[in-house]
C-alpha positions, 0 to 999 in steps of 0.5 A: 766441136759443141755437143749435140744431142743427135744427128738430128740437131747439127749444132748445140742448143737448148731443148726444143720449144715444142714437143709432141707426145705419142699416145693411143688417142693420137696415134692415127695422126702422128705421121702428119702431125710430125711433118707438121712440127717446125724443124728441130722440134721434139717428139716423144714416143710412149705408146704404152698401149702396144705389145713390145714387138709391135711397139718397136715397130711403131717406134722405128716407123715414127722415129724415121719420120721425125728424123726426116724432119729434123726432129729429137726422138725421145723413147720412154720405158725402153732404151737402146732403140736409137733415141735421143734420150729418155723420158720419165722418172729419174730412176728411168734415165739412161744415156742421152738426153734425160727429160724427167717428169714433174708434178710438184716441187719435190719431183722437180728437186729430184729430177735436177739432183738426178741430172735431168736436162729438162723437165715437162711439168704437168698438168698445167690444165685440164687434160683428156689423160686425167679428166677430173684431175687436179691441175697446176694452173697458170700461177701454180705452174710459173711458181713451180717452174721458177724453182727449177734450174734446168729447162721446164716444158709446160704439159697438160691441156696445153695448145698453141693458144694456151701456150700464149695465155701461159706466156711460157715458150716451151710446151708439149702436147698429145692432142693439142699438137696431133691435128693441126700444123704449128708454125 
């Protein structure tokens, strides 16, 4: 039998094409957003703004909704909560799916060497998380993404229109997926 990421994924596959990341900004819309994602999407729970007990309770609630819709559930800055994998820098990797964050070629290289299964490469475009910060742009993103031997997920100012403009099938968002249904 082929390996699978979790009970949410019944067959072996590459990483999901679409990823919703949680944040304080999109918290009120997460239940609806998870229900609106295509089955088999990915969900990254961050919620750094909550106290530990509140964070765990919110994770449990959202993970249950995500699983009801067949999504993969990834956790940042914790482990052992029933997640399918970990999101963050390579030194945070644990069991399950390992999704790294990267912003340049050196970070991509380190993530691949550490055994990342996928890399969130950001910021592609201007983001609400880092207003006024430097961005990769479409050209810079594509140059860096081609350096990776593992799947790359575009992140930073992404929504369906930007993903189409970028011409990249695998992308994630905080604000760009929180309020609308994505087909």
